[in-house]
C-alpha positions in Angstrom: 88.8 99.6 226.9 92.2 99.4 225.5 92.5 95.3 226.1 89.2 94.7 224.9 89.7 96.6 221.8 93.3 94.8 221.0 91.4 92.0 221.5 88.4 93.1 218.8 90.9 94.4 216.2 92.8 90.9 216.3 89.7 88.9 216.2 88.3 92.0 213.1 91.9 91.3 211.7 92.2 87.3 211.3 88.0 87.2 210.5 89.1 89.3 207.5 92.3 87.8 206.3 90.5 84.2 207.2 88.4 85.3 204.8 90.6 86.3 202.3 89.9 89.7 201.8 91.9 92.7 201.5 91.4 96.2 203.8 90.0 97.6 199.9 88.0 94.5 199.5 86.0 95.6 202.8 85.9 98.8 202.2 84.2 98.6 198.5 81.5 96.0 199.7 81.2 98.3 203.3 81.6 101.4 202.5 84.0 101.8 205.4 87.5 103.1 204.6 90.2 101.3 204.5 92.3 103.6 207.1 89.6 103.2 209.5 89.7 99.9 209.1 93.6 99.4 209.5 93.3 101.7 212.8 90.4 99.4 214.1 92.7 96.4 213.4 95.5 97.8 215.4 93.7 99.1 218.3 94.5 102.7 217.3 90.2 103.3 217.9 89.6 102.6 220.7 85.8 103.2 220.4 84.3 102.0 217.3 81.0 103.1 216.5 77.9 100.2 216.7 77.1 100.8 212.6 80.9 100.0 211.8 80.6 97.0 214.1 77.1 96.0 212.6 78.4 96.5 209.0 81.1 94.4 209.7 79.2 91.9 211.4 77.2 91.5 208.4 80.2 91.3 205.6 81.7 88.7 208.0 78.6 86.8 209.2 80.1 87.0 212.5 78.2 87.7 215.5 77.3 91.5 215.9 76.8 91.3 219.8 80.2 89.4 220.3 81.7 92.2 218.8 80.2 94.6 220.6 81.0 92.9 223.9 84.9 93.2 222.3 84.8 96.8 221.9 83.9 97.4 225.5 80.2 97.7 224.8 77.8 96.5 227.8 75.3 93.7 226.2 72.2 92.9 228.1 71.7 89.6 229.7 68.9 87.8 227.6 69.4 84.6 229.5 71.4 83.0 227.3 75.4 82.2 227.9 77.6 84.8 227.8 79.6 85.5 224.4 82.6 85.3 226.0 82.6 81.5 227.0 84.8 79.5 225.0 82.1 77.6 223.4 80.2 80.6 222.1 83.4 82.4 221.0 84.2 78.9 218.9 80.5 79.4 218.0 81.4 83.0 216.4 84.6 81.9 214.9 82.4 79.4 212.5 79.6 81.4 211.5 76.5 79.9 210.3 76.8 76.3 209.7 74.3 73.7 208.0 73.1 71.0 209.2 74.8 68.8 207.8 78.0 70.5 208.8 77.1 70.5 212.5 76.9 67.3 212.3 80.3 66.2 210.6 81.7 68.8 213.5 80.2 66.7 216.6 81.4 63.2 214.6 84.8 65.0 214.2 84.9 66.3 217.9 83.7 62.7 218.9 86.3 61.0 217.1 88.7 63.6 218.9 87.9 63.0 221.7 87.7 59.0 221.4 91.6 59.3 220.2 92.5 61.3 223.2 91.0 59.1 225.9 92.8 56.3 224.3 96.3 57.9 224.9 95.4 58.4 228.7 
């Protein structure tokens, strides 16, 4: 699980810093110590508890299942796309979006694709 825990740590660190949160702020809001969070983000903790991952998923508004998978825990098949596909990783990074935001993202992606097709 060393590789997956490193991916998990980098993902959690990026998510936290993107949200402009310090380790101490996350500690104050979740009760998870900043020392534990630091060790988790640097990959020193190899098997974080599911309850800690759940707490962080709720605080960061990200997919708990995605964190579990990054931590190396088995994820039951649900008939839904795997969480390690590029599109689901992208969705996990975005978090919850409003219908208006979703429409705007689709419009923007279409614009980028049109521009790229014009360069070919």
